[in-house]
OpenMM code with the backbone's topology and positions (N, CA, C; nanometers):
from openmm import Vec3, app, unit

residues = "MET ASP GLY ASP ALA SER THR PRO ARG ARG ALA ARG PRO ASP THR LEU ASP PRO VAL THR ARG ILE LEU VAL LEU ASN GLY PRO ASN LEU GLY ARG LEU GLY SER ARG GLU PRO ASP ILE TYR GLY ALA GLN ASP LEU ASP ALA LEU THR ARG MET LEU THR ASP LEU ALA GLY ASP ARG ALA GLU VAL GLU VAL ARG GLN THR ASP ASP GLU ALA GLU LEU VAL HIS TRP LEU HIS GLU ALA VAL ASP SER ARG ASN PRO VAL VAL LEU ASN PRO ALA ALA PHE THR HIS TYR SER TYR ALA LEU ARG ASP ALA ALA ALA LEU VAL THR LYS ALA GLY LEU PRO LEU VAL GLU VAL HIS ILE SER ASN PRO HIS ALA ARG GLU THR PHE ARG HIS SER SER VAL ILE SER GLY VAL ALA THR GLY VAL ILE ALA GLY PHE GLY PHE GLY GLY TYR GLY LEU ALA ILE GLU ALA ILE LEU ALA GLY ALA".split()
positions = [
    Vec3(0.0629, -0.0475, 0.0257),
    Vec3(0.0213, 0.0003, -0.0160),
    Vec3(0.0630, 0.1528, 0.0115),
    Vec3(0.0482, 0.2382, -0.0555),
    Vec3(0.1147, 0.3238, -0.1181),
    Vec3(0.0917, 0.4471, -0.0347),
    Vec3(0.0019, 0.4262, 0.1452),
    Vec3(-0.0016, 0.5162, 0.1995),
    Vec3(-0.1270, 0.6435, 0.1898),
    Vec3(-0.1597, 0.6204, 0.0280),
    Vec3(-0.2625, 0.7328, -0.0091),
    Vec3(-0.3760, 0.7436, 0.0276),
    Vec3(-0.3808, 0.8195, 0.0694),
    Vec3(-0.5346, 0.8093, 0.1622),
    Vec3(-0.6413, 0.8110, 0.0227),
    Vec3(-0.6585, 0.8588, -0.1065),
    Vec3(-0.7078, 0.8890, -0.1458),
    Vec3(-0.7607, 0.7777, -0.2257),
    Vec3(-0.6480, 0.6965, -0.2450),
    Vec3(-0.6563, 0.5838, -0.3684),
    Vec3(-0.7838, 0.4788, -0.2367),
    Vec3(-0.8709, 0.4086, -0.2716),
    Vec3(-0.9491, 0.3158, -0.2078),
    Vec3(-0.8419, 0.1345, -0.2009),
    Vec3(-0.8164, 0.1282, -0.0376),
    Vec3(-0.8030, -0.0207, -0.0397),
    Vec3(-0.8326, -0.0801, 0.0331),
    Vec3(-0.8297, -0.1977, 0.0434),
    Vec3(-0.9120, -0.2780, 0.2059),
    Vec3(-0.7504, -0.3882, 0.2548),
    Vec3(-0.7976, -0.3548, 0.3585),
    Vec3(-0.6530, -0.3949, 0.4223),
    Vec3(-0.6238, -0.5801, 0.4115),
    Vec3(-0.4651, -0.6182, 0.3880),
    Vec3(-0.4673, -0.7329, 0.3879),
    Vec3(-0.3129, -0.7656, 0.4845),
    Vec3(-0.4173, -0.8508, 0.5494),
    Vec3(-0.3095, -0.9118, 0.6023),
    Vec3(-0.0979, -0.8987, 0.5361),
    Vec3(-0.0619, -0.9844, 0.6048),
    Vec3(0.0943, -0.9054, 0.5349),
    Vec3(0.1465, -1.0085, 0.4921),
    Vec3(0.0590, -1.1544, 0.5506),
    Vec3(0.1131, -1.2495, 0.4603),
    Vec3(0.1223, -1.2964, 0.3188),
    Vec3(0.0571, -1.1485, 0.2328),
    Vec3(0.0062, -1.1596, 0.1037),
    Vec3(0.0942, -1.1107, 0.0275),
    Vec3(0.0394, -1.2292, -0.1538),
    Vec3(0.1583, -1.1035, -0.2217),
    Vec3(0.0630, -0.9837, -0.2268),
    Vec3(0.1918, -0.9199, -0.3435),
    Vec3(0.0998, -0.7580, -0.4056),
    Vec3(-0.0664, -0.8059, -0.5107),
    Vec3(-0.0953, -0.8692, -0.5262),
    Vec3(-0.2118, -0.8876, -0.5630),
    Vec3(-0.3117, -1.0109, -0.4072),
    Vec3(-0.3993, -0.9448, -0.3409),
    Vec3(-0.4153, -0.9779, -0.2029),
    Vec3(-0.5813, -0.9854, -0.2495),
    Vec3(-0.6238, -0.9680, -0.3700),
    Vec3(-0.7742, -1.0281, -0.4237),
    Vec3(-0.7655, -0.9710, -0.5321),
    Vec3(-0.9137, -1.1152, -0.6245),
    Vec3(-0.8797, -1.1346, -0.6833),
    Vec3(-1.0657, -1.1078, -0.7614),
    Vec3(-1.1242, -0.9922, -0.8516),
    Vec3(-1.2352, -1.0459, -0.8671),
    Vec3(-1.2871, -1.1408, -0.9783),
    Vec3(-1.3677, -1.2851, -0.9435),
    Vec3(-1.3694, -1.3147, -0.9710),
    Vec3(-1.5536, -1.3420, -1.0645),
    Vec3(-1.5719, -1.2429, -1.1509),
    Vec3(-1.7240, -1.2434, -1.2470),
    Vec3(-1.7991, -1.2753, -1.2736),
    Vec3(-1.8950, -1.2883, -1.3345),
    Vec3(-1.9673, -1.4218, -1.3705),
    Vec3(-2.0687, -1.3107, -1.3917),
    Vec3(-2.1433, -1.3621, -1.5420),
    Vec3(-2.2823, -1.2271, -1.6360),
    Vec3(-2.3518, -1.3726, -1.6463),
    Vec3(-2.4002, -1.3160, -1.6863),
    Vec3(-2.6414, -1.3663, -1.6537),
    Vec3(-2.5726, -1.5350, -1.7455),
    Vec3(-2.7057, -1.5878, -1.6209),
    Vec3(-2.7379, -1.7046, -1.6175),
    Vec3(-2.6486, -1.7890, -1.5402),
    Vec3(-2.5101, -1.7717, -1.5064),
    Vec3(-2.4186, -1.8336, -1.4614),
    Vec3(-2.5354, -1.7924, -1.2933),
    Vec3(-2.5356, -1.8539, -1.1786),
    Vec3(-2.6225, -1.8638, -1.0825),
    Vec3(-2.6779, -1.9593, -1.1122),
    Vec3(-2.7002, -2.0329, -1.2378),
    Vec3(-2.8065, -2.1277, -1.2225),
    Vec3(-2.6748, -2.2695, -1.3399),
    Vec3(-2.5336, -2.2477, -1.2936),
    Vec3(-2.4900, -2.3460, -1.2587),
    Vec3(-2.4897, -2.4675, -1.2392),
    Vec3(-2.4705, -2.6062, -1.2456),
    Vec3(-2.5200, -2.7450, -1.1518),
    Vec3(-2.6234, -2.7535, -1.2202),
    Vec3(-2.7386, -2.6821, -1.2651),
    Vec3(-2.8674, -2.7370, -1.3127),
    Vec3(-2.8708, -2.6855, -1.4584),
    Vec3(-2.8051, -2.5601, -1.5071),
    Vec3(-2.8302, -2.5273, -1.6755),
    Vec3(-2.7648, -2.6144, -1.7430),
    Vec3(-2.7890, -2.6745, -1.8156),
    Vec3(-2.7393, -2.7060, -1.9873),
    Vec3(-2.6063, -2.8415, -1.9625),
    Vec3(-2.6331, -2.9216, -1.8154),
    Vec3(-2.4623, -2.9648, -1.7595),
    Vec3(-2.4206, -3.0221, -1.8430),
    Vec3(-2.4502, -3.0940, -1.9673),
    Vec3(-2.3508, -3.1055, -2.0333),
    Vec3(-2.3002, -3.0387, -2.1249),
    Vec3(-2.2673, -2.9520, -2.0726),
    Vec3(-2.2431, -2.8125, -2.1646),
    Vec3(-2.1124, -2.7213, -2.0453),
    Vec3(-2.1819, -2.7380, -1.9303),
    Vec3(-2.1619, -2.6290, -1.8463),
    Vec3(-2.1062, -2.7734, -1.6963),
    Vec3(-2.1554, -2.8416, -1.7052),
    Vec3(-2.0810, -2.9009, -1.5311),
    Vec3(-2.1737, -2.9141, -1.4778),
    Vec3(-2.1548, -3.0075, -1.3897),
    Vec3(-2.3260, -3.0362, -1.2646),
    Vec3(-2.2886, -2.9848, -1.1611),
    Vec3(-2.1190, -2.8612, -1.0994),
    Vec3(-2.0863, -2.7820, -1.0948),
    Vec3(-2.1725, -2.6645, -1.0580),
    Vec3(-2.1883, -2.5748, -0.9331),
    Vec3(-2.2769, -2.4913, -0.9301),
    Vec3(-2.1056, -2.4037, -0.8734),
    Vec3(-2.1768, -2.2248, -0.8435),
    Vec3(-2.0748, -2.1467, -0.7837),
    Vec3(-2.0195, -2.1511, -0.6134),
    Vec3(-2.1181, -2.1926, -0.5748),
    Vec3(-2.0259, -2.2712, -0.4428),
    Vec3(-1.9200, -2.3210, -0.4540),
    Vec3(-1.9277, -2.4497, -0.5897),
    Vec3(-1.7983, -2.5117, -0.5495),
    Vec3(-1.7662, -2.4395, -0.6311),
    Vec3(-1.7415, -2.3277, -0.7502),
    Vec3(-1.5912, -2.2744, -0.8000),
    Vec3(-1.5119, -2.1843, -0.6656),
    Vec3(-1.6356, -2.1349, -0.6245),
    Vec3(-1.5676, -2.0498, -0.5055),
    Vec3(-1.4747, -2.1385, -0.3932),
    Vec3(-1.5442, -2.2410, -0.3955),
    Vec3(-1.4296, -2.3107, -0.2978),
    Vec3(-1.2578, -2.3980, -0.3389),
    Vec3(-1.3190, -2.4058, -0.4542),
    Vec3(-1.2007, -2.4700, -0.5384),
    Vec3(-1.1109, -2.3634, -0.5779),
    Vec3(-1.1494, -2.2147, -0.6154),
    Vec3(-1.0991, -2.1130, -0.6286),
    Vec3(-1.0276, -2.0582, -0.5674),
    Vec3(-1.1131, -2.1208, -0.4226),
    Vec3(-1.0198, -2.0434, -0.2704),
    Vec3(-0.9123, -2.0856, -0.2151),
    Vec3(-0.9453, -2.2345, -0.2570),
    Vec3(-0.8437, -2.3360, -0.2059),
    Vec3(-0.7277, -2.3384, -0.3272),
    Vec3(-0.7300, -2.2950, -0.4136),
    Vec3(-0.6182, -2.3037, -0.5166),
    Vec3(-0.5813, -2.1619, -0.4575),
    Vec3(-0.5899, -2.0616, -0.4571),
    Vec3(-0.5284, -1.9177, -0.4469),
    Vec3(-0.4721, -1.9299, -0.2818),
    Vec3(-0.5449, -2.0202, -0.1708),
    Vec3(-0.4784, -2.0270, -0.0653),
    Vec3(-0.4651, -1.9340, 0.0001),
    Vec3(-0.3059, -1.8910, 0.0304),
    Vec3(-0.2981, -1.7790, 0.1274),
    Vec3(-0.2156, -1.6005, 0.0472),
    Vec3(-0.1964, -1.6468, -0.0467),
    Vec3(-0.1626, -1.6155, -0.2022),
    Vec3(-0.3102, -1.5009, -0.2392),
    Vec3(-0.4098, -1.4714, -0.2458),
    Vec3(-0.5130, -1.3857, -0.2511),
    Vec3(-0.6055, -1.4764, -0.1858),
    Vec3(-0.7150, -1.3417, -0.1855),
    Vec3(-0.8239, -1.3280, -0.1442),
    Vec3(-0.9671, -1.3254, -0.2897),
    Vec3(-0.9719, -1.5320, -0.3356),
    Vec3(-1.0855, -1.4533, -0.4530),
    Vec3(-1.2175, -1.4547, -0.3912),
    Vec3(-1.3042, -1.3357, -0.4458),
    Vec3(-1.4725, -1.3775, -0.4381),
    Vec3(-1.4508, -1.3309, -0.5664),
    Vec3(-1.5882, -1.4313, -0.5419),
    Vec3(-1.6661, -1.4607, -0.6792),
    Vec3(-1.8500, -1.4117, -0.7034),
    Vec3(-1.8162, -1.3321, -0.7642),
    Vec3(-1.9684, -1.2793, -0.8037),
    Vec3(-2.0614, -1.3021, -0.9401),
    Vec3(-2.1519, -1.3518, -0.9097),
    Vec3(-2.2454, -1.3547, -1.0604),
    Vec3(-2.3704, -1.2332, -1.0204),
    Vec3(-2.4358, -1.1901, -1.1118),
    Vec3(-2.4899, -1.1638, -1.1411),
    Vec3(-2.5773, -1.1354, -1.3104),
    Vec3(-2.7283, -1.0750, -1.3004),
    Vec3(-2.8254, -1.1508, -1.4270),
    Vec3(-2.8047, -0.9878, -1.4723),
    Vec3(-2.7678, -0.8353, -1.4378),
    Vec3(-2.7797, -0.7097, -1.4605),
    Vec3(-2.6638, -0.6553, -1.5617),
    Vec3(-2.6590, -0.6336, -1.6596),
    Vec3(-2.5389, -0.5502, -1.7121),
    Vec3(-2.4997, -0.4691, -1.6495),
    Vec3(-2.5990, -0.3493, -1.5788),
    Vec3(-2.5076, -0.2509, -1.5006),
    Vec3(-2.4465, -0.2474, -1.3858),
    Vec3(-2.5215, -0.3461, -1.3943),
    Vec3(-2.3778, -0.4319, -1.2325),
    Vec3(-2.2844, -0.4886, -1.2186),
    Vec3(-2.2813, -0.6055, -1.3856),
    Vec3(-2.1301, -0.5684, -1.3547),
    Vec3(-2.0745, -0.4801, -1.4233),
    Vec3(-2.0898, -0.3870, -1.4605),
    Vec3(-2.0269, -0.2864, -1.5503),
    Vec3(-2.0024, -0.1877, -1.3822),
    Vec3(-2.0214, -0.1540, -1.2870),
    Vec3(-2.0090, -0.1145, -1.1894),
    Vec3(-1.9295, -0.1817, -1.1407),
    Vec3(-1.9082, -0.3143, -1.1742),
    Vec3(-1.8156, -0.4347, -1.0383),
    Vec3(-1.6968, -0.3925, -1.1173),
    Vec3(-1.6604, -0.4165, -1.2161),
    Vec3(-1.5426, -0.3431, -1.3283),
    Vec3(-1.4839, -0.1946, -1.3023),
    Vec3(-1.5493, -0.1045, -1.2926),
    Vec3(-1.5738, 0.0352, -1.1672),
    Vec3(-1.4759, 0.0182, -1.0483),
    Vec3(-1.5479, -0.0334, -0.9296),
    Vec3(-1.4883, -0.0870, -0.8251),
    Vec3(-1.3819, -0.1949, -0.8728),
    Vec3(-1.3205, -0.2440, -0.9439),
    Vec3(-1.1762, -0.3035, -0.9931),
    Vec3(-1.0834, -0.1999, -1.0725),
    Vec3(-1.1400, -0.1103, -1.0808),
    Vec3(-0.9513, -0.0313, -1.1415),
    Vec3(-1.0149, 0.0371, -1.0237),
    Vec3(-1.1040, 0.1210, -0.9217),
    Vec3(-1.1033, 0.1886, -0.7571),
    Vec3(-1.0307, 0.1537, -0.7079),
    Vec3(-1.0254, 0.0140, -0.7447),
    Vec3(-0.9743, -0.0618, -0.5879),
    Vec3(-0.8619, -0.1254, -0.6556),
    Vec3(-0.8346, -0.1164, -0.7361),
    Vec3(-0.6459, -0.2365, -0.8397),
    Vec3(-0.7361, -0.3346, -0.7776),
    Vec3(-0.8071, -0.4145, -0.8318),
    Vec3(-0.7917, -0.5542, -0.8310),
    Vec3(-0.8021, -0.5997, -0.9360),
    Vec3(-0.7203, -0.7045, -1.0265),
    Vec3(-0.7509, -0.8138, -1.1175),
    Vec3(-0.8408, -0.8821, -1.1269),
    Vec3(-0.8890, -0.8721, -1.2312),
    Vec3(-1.0346, -0.9414, -1.2825),
    Vec3(-1.0662, -1.0179, -1.3549),
    Vec3(-1.0924, -1.1758, -1.3002),
    Vec3(-1.1710, -1.2527, -1.4339),
    Vec3(-1.2658, -1.2298, -1.4428),
    Vec3(-1.3078, -1.2439, -1.5956),
    Vec3(-1.4210, -1.2147, -1.6083),
    Vec3(-1.5022, -1.3134, -1.7244),
    Vec3(-1.6074, -1.4466, -1.6394),
    Vec3(-1.6878, -1.4299, -1.7848),
    Vec3(-1.8127, -1.4008, -1.8205),
    Vec3(-1.8482, -1.3195, -1.9151),
    Vec3(-1.9490, -1.2323, -1.9422),
    Vec3(-2.0296, -1.2891, -1.9935),
    Vec3(-1.9779, -1.4157, -1.9763),
    Vec3(-2.1608, -1.5273, -2.0843),
    Vec3(-2.1864, -1.4781, -2.1728),
    Vec3(-2.3354, -1.4457, -2.1895),
    Vec3(-2.4014, -1.3592, -2.3043),
    Vec3(-2.3484, -1.2344, -2.3297),
    Vec3(-2.3024, -1.1675, -2.2390),
    Vec3(-2.3118, -1.0467, -2.2676),
    Vec3(-2.1140, -1.0542, -2.3815),
    Vec3(-2.0572, -1.1206, -2.3880),
    Vec3(-1.9761, -1.1302, -2.4104),
    Vec3(-1.9516, -1.0796, -2.5802),
    Vec3(-2.0861, -1.0671, -2.6033),
    Vec3(-2.1295, -1.1220, -2.7660),
    Vec3(-2.1462, -0.9494, -2.8111),
    Vec3(-2.2285, -0.8736, -2.7355),
    Vec3(-2.2791, -0.7727, -2.7692),
    Vec3(-2.2601, -0.6227, -2.6557),
    Vec3(-2.2187, -0.6648, -2.5737),
    Vec3(-2.2148, -0.5343, -2.4887),
    Vec3(-2.0820, -0.4713, -2.4888),
    Vec3(-2.1512, -0.3577, -2.5735),
    Vec3(-2.0653, -0.2490, -2.5681),
    Vec3(-1.9871, -0.1963, -2.4023),
    Vec3(-2.1199, -0.1870, -2.3608),
    Vec3(-2.0876, -0.1062, -2.2010),
    Vec3(-1.9805, -0.2019, -2.1525),
    Vec3(-1.9947, -0.2486, -2.1429),
    Vec3(-1.9216, -0.3893, -2.0531),
    Vec3(-1.7790, -0.4407, -2.1408),
    Vec3(-1.7345, -0.4154, -2.2274),
    Vec3(-1.5941, -0.3697, -2.2802),
    Vec3(-1.5480, -0.2604, -2.2802),
    Vec3(-1.5969, -0.1238, -2.2991),
    Vec3(-1.5350, -0.0243, -2.2337),
    Vec3(-1.4958, -0.0083, -2.0937),
    Vec3(-1.5941, -0.0745, -2.0142),
    Vec3(-1.5147, -0.1253, -1.8827),
    Vec3(-1.4269, -0.1870, -1.8580),
    Vec3(-1.4469, -0.3487, -1.9368),
    Vec3(-1.3315, -0.3980, -1.9069),
    Vec3(-1.1720, -0.3287, -1.9357),
    Vec3(-1.1791, -0.2792, -2.0449),
    Vec3(-1.0995, -0.1635, -2.1049),
    Vec3(-1.0573, -0.1005, -2.0262),
    Vec3(-1.1172, -0.0391, -1.9156),
    Vec3(-1.1108, 0.1090, -1.7821),
    Vec3(-0.9890, -0.0487, -1.7101),
    Vec3(-0.9758, -0.1756, -1.6795),
    Vec3(-0.9222, -0.2296, -1.6307),
    Vec3(-0.7448, -0.2163, -1.6779),
    Vec3(-0.8019, -0.2751, -1.8074),
    Vec3(-0.6723, -0.3099, -1.7870),
    Vec3(-0.6009, -0.2548, -1.8722),
    Vec3(-0.6177, -0.0777, -1.8750),
    Vec3(-0.6150, 0.0412, -1.9550),
    Vec3(-0.5229, 0.0788, -1.7927),
    Vec3(-0.5561, 0.0935, -1.7072),
    Vec3(-0.5102, 0.1287, -1.5704),
    Vec3(-0.4086, -0.0190, -1.5390),
    Vec3(-0.3901, -0.1311, -1.5766),
    Vec3(-0.2270, -0.1570, -1.5791),
    Vec3(-0.3039, -0.2587, -1.4499),
    Vec3(-0.3872, -0.3019, -1.4910),
    Vec3(-0.4731, -0.4296, -1.3987),
    Vec3(-0.4779, -0.5458, -1.4843),
    Vec3(-0.4618, -0.7065, -1.4326),
    Vec3(-0.4885, -0.7695, -1.5876),
    Vec3(-0.6831, -0.7944, -1.5717),
    Vec3(-0.6670, -0.8528, -1.6576),
    Vec3(-0.8260, -0.8972, -1.6639),
    Vec3(-0.8346, -1.0179, -1.7087),
    Vec3(-0.9175, -1.1259, -1.7631),
    Vec3(-0.8498, -1.2167, -1.7933),
    Vec3(-0.9689, -1.2918, -1.8313),
    Vec3(-0.9986, -1.2804, -1.9292),
    Vec3(-1.1517, -1.3737, -1.9679),
    Vec3(-1.1587, -1.5147, -1.9905),
    Vec3(-1.2671, -1.5602, -1.9486),
    Vec3(-1.2892, -1.7073, -1.8927),
    Vec3(-1.4140, -1.7190, -1.9633),
    Vec3(-1.4684, -1.8365, -2.0417),
    Vec3(-1.5253, -1.9254, -2.0670),
    Vec3(-1.4966, -2.0245, -2.0208),
    Vec3(-1.6624, -2.1252, -1.9984),
    Vec3(-1.6850, -2.2573, -1.9494),
    Vec3(-1.6805, -2.3453, -2.0449),
    Vec3(-1.6822, -2.3583, -2.1383),
    Vec3(-1.7757, -2.3946, -2.3286),
    Vec3(-1.6300, -2.3049, -2.4167),
    Vec3(-1.6205, -2.3989, -2.5085),
    Vec3(-1.5812, -2.3352, -2.5975),
    Vec3(-1.6244, -2.2478, -2.6649),
    Vec3(-1.6617, -2.0784, -2.6810),
    Vec3(-1.7945, -2.0837, -2.7516),
    Vec3(-1.7277, -2.1137, -2.9384),
    Vec3(-1.6680, -2.1173, -2.9930),
    Vec3(-1.5889, -2.1889, -3.0995),
    Vec3(-1.6239, -2.3197, -3.1611),
    Vec3(-1.6952, -2.4136, -3.0359),
    Vec3(-1.7478, -2.4545, -3.0671),
    Vec3(-1.9292, -2.4821, -3.0643),
    Vec3(-1.9407, -2.4471, -3.0853),
    Vec3(-2.0803, -2.3610, -3.0234),
    Vec3(-2.1536, -2.2953, -3.1285),
    Vec3(-2.2985, -2.2976, -3.1488),
    Vec3(-2.3811, -2.1702, -3.2102),
    Vec3(-2.2374, -2.0297, -3.3157),
    Vec3(-2.2862, -2.0198, -3.4640),
    Vec3(-2.1833, -1.9014, -3.5434),
    Vec3(-2.2002, -1.7455, -3.3783),
    Vec3(-2.3593, -1.7559, -3.3571),
    Vec3(-2.3952, -1.6345, -3.2394),
    Vec3(-2.2208, -1.5994, -3.1622),
    Vec3(-2.1950, -1.6921, -3.0691),
    Vec3(-2.1058, -1.7357, -3.0093),
    Vec3(-1.9394, -1.7146, -3.0203),
    Vec3(-1.9802, -1.6807, -3.2209),
    Vec3(-1.7753, -1.6938, -3.1892),
    Vec3(-1.7641, -1.5851, -3.1982),
    Vec3(-1.7843, -1.4149, -3.1491),
    Vec3(-1.7250, -1.3333, -3.1895),
    Vec3(-1.7299, -1.3188, -2.9851),
    Vec3(-1.6789, -1.2408, -2.9780),
    Vec3(-1.6471, -1.1424, -2.8415),
    Vec3(-1.6224, -0.9902, -2.7867),
    Vec3(-1.7065, -0.9378, -2.7696),
    Vec3(-1.6527, -0.8185, -2.8036),
    Vec3(-1.5346, -0.7297, -2.6726),
    Vec3(-1.5326, -0.8231, -2.5999),
    Vec3(-1.4126, -0.7926, -2.4494),
    Vec3(-1.2945, -0.8361, -2.5339),
    Vec3(-1.2929, -0.9905, -2.5869),
    Vec3(-1.1422, -1.0204, -2.6295),
    Vec3(-1.0596, -0.9648, -2.6722),
    Vec3(-1.0746, -0.8788, -2.7145),
    Vec3(-1.0303, -0.7316, -2.7605),
    Vec3(-0.9686, -0.6363, -2.6734),
    Vec3(-0.9638, -0.6112, -2.5269),
    Vec3(-0.9539, -0.5497, -2.4269),
    Vec3(-0.8984, -0.6626, -2.3094),
    Vec3(-0.9157, -0.7577, -2.3145),
    Vec3(-0.8645, -0.8711, -2.2487),
    Vec3(-0.7160, -0.8519, -2.2395),
    Vec3(-0.6458, -0.9408, -2.1250),
    Vec3(-0.4965, -0.9003, -2.1067),
    Vec3(-0.4721, -1.0922, -2.1504),
    Vec3(-0.6136, -1.1680, -2.1810),
    Vec3(-0.5849, -1.2698, -2.1796),
    Vec3(-0.7435, -1.3619, -2.2122),
    Vec3(-0.7586, -1.4512, -2.3380),
    Vec3(-0.8500, -1.5341, -2.3159),
    Vec3(-0.8544, -1.6233, -2.2861),
    Vec3(-0.9599, -1.7149, -2.2214),
    Vec3(-0.9490, -1.8627, -2.1550),
    Vec3(-1.0682, -1.9830, -2.1272),
    Vec3(-1.1278, -2.0379, -2.2593),
    Vec3(-1.2279, -2.0859, -2.2996),
    Vec3(-1.1806, -2.2493, -2.3416),
    Vec3(-1.3374, -2.3429, -2.2542),
    Vec3(-1.3087, -2.4187, -2.2411),
    Vec3(-1.2573, -2.5902, -2.2118),
    Vec3(-1.2178, -2.5208, -2.0843),
    Vec3(-1.1694, -2.5780, -1.9492),
    Vec3(-1.2111, -2.6109, -1.8660),
    Vec3(-1.4167, -2.5479, -1.8825),
    Vec3(-1.4772, -2.6466, -1.7392),
    Vec3(-1.4177, -2.4869, -1.6531),
    Vec3(-1.4010, -2.5097, -1.5303),
    Vec3(-1.4386, -2.4921, -1.4130),
    Vec3(-1.2887, -2.4092, -1.4375),
    Vec3(-1.1710, -2.5769, -1.4594),
    Vec3(-1.0319, -2.4827, -1.4874),
    Vec3(-0.9856, -2.3948, -1.5379),
    Vec3(-1.0113, -2.3681, -1.6357),
    Vec3(-1.0129, -2.2194, -1.7156),
    Vec3(-0.9700, -2.0392, -1.6123),
    Vec3(-1.1621, -2.1123, -1.4715),
    Vec3(-1.0902, -2.0202, -1.3990),
    Vec3(-0.9892, -1.9995, -1.2514),
    Vec3(-0.9108, -2.1710, -1.2592),
    Vec3(-0.8448, -2.1532, -1.2333),
    Vec3(-0.6750, -2.1654, -1.3248),
    Vec3(-0.7157, -2.1955, -1.4158),
    Vec3(-0.5701, -2.1371, -1.4970),
    Vec3(-0.5433, -1.9324, -1.5102),
    Vec3(-0.6806, -1.8514, -1.4225),
    Vec3(-0.6714, -1.7450, -1.5255),
    Vec3(-0.6209, -1.6645, -1.3704),
    Vec3(-0.6835, -1.7784, -1.2191),
    Vec3(-0.6142, -1.7342, -1.1176),
    Vec3(-0.3803, -1.7230, -1.1281),
    Vec3(-0.3944, -1.8261, -1.1453),
    Vec3(-0.2743, -1.8931, -1.1519),
    Vec3(-0.2175, -1.7849, -1.2373),
    Vec3(-0.2317, -1.7223, -1.3718),
    Vec3(-0.1713, -1.6364, -1.4411),
    Vec3(-0.1944, -1.5052, -1.3688),
    Vec3(-0.2898, -1.4645, -1.3759),
    Vec3(-0.2721, -1.2941, -1.2624),
    Vec3(-0.1706, -1.3504, -1.1558),
    Vec3(-0.1848, -1.4075, -1.0504),
    Vec3(-0.0560, -1.4299, -0.9104),
    Vec3(0.0333, -1.5017, -1.0314),
    Vec3(0.0739, -1.4838, -1.0850),
    Vec3(0.2128, -1.5246, -1.1909),
    Vec3(0.2638, -1.3721, -1.2269),
    Vec3(0.1430, -1.3361, -1.2688),
    Vec3(0.2128, -1.1094, -1.2468),
    Vec3(0.1449, -1.1490, -1.4253),
    Vec3(0.0705, -1.1711, -1.4715),
    Vec3(0.0139, -1.1615, -1.6051),
    Vec3(-0.0403, -1.0185, -1.6311),
] * unit.nanometer
topology = app.Topology()
chain = topology.addChain("A")
for resn in residues:
    res = topology.addResidue(resn, chain)
    for name in ("N", "CA", "C"):
        topology.addAtom(name, app.Element.getBySymbol(name[0]), res)
């Protein structure tokens, strides 16, 4: 922490690396994980994802998993990431393909020098044609798709490694 009182920061234990908090943000319908199309998205829910990522990060970082069906809320969470200097793992879900508001908010994260990794549980390129394009990918630090929940873990590891 640089001591600048005008920069909003959360207190962190001294045992954590400089990356102390990673926001894992999930878009529409991902609150239905575990019951929504398990042949595509698997049988685990967001609670299982939270446990997996918390265990993976251990004492290296706090992982905060959030989900919303509201585009504006997701945009506000990205603004929060910039203001609090937190890296982001983002699964924009259906917003991937058309939300320029979300794209612009994601760009604020990476332009602030923070990593933003776009994650998709399935491989969008192996699905319907409308899923093949992402307005987010062009401003993301990196993109991971098709590895189920493991993709989130890869994103966390990339961030912790200094992506």
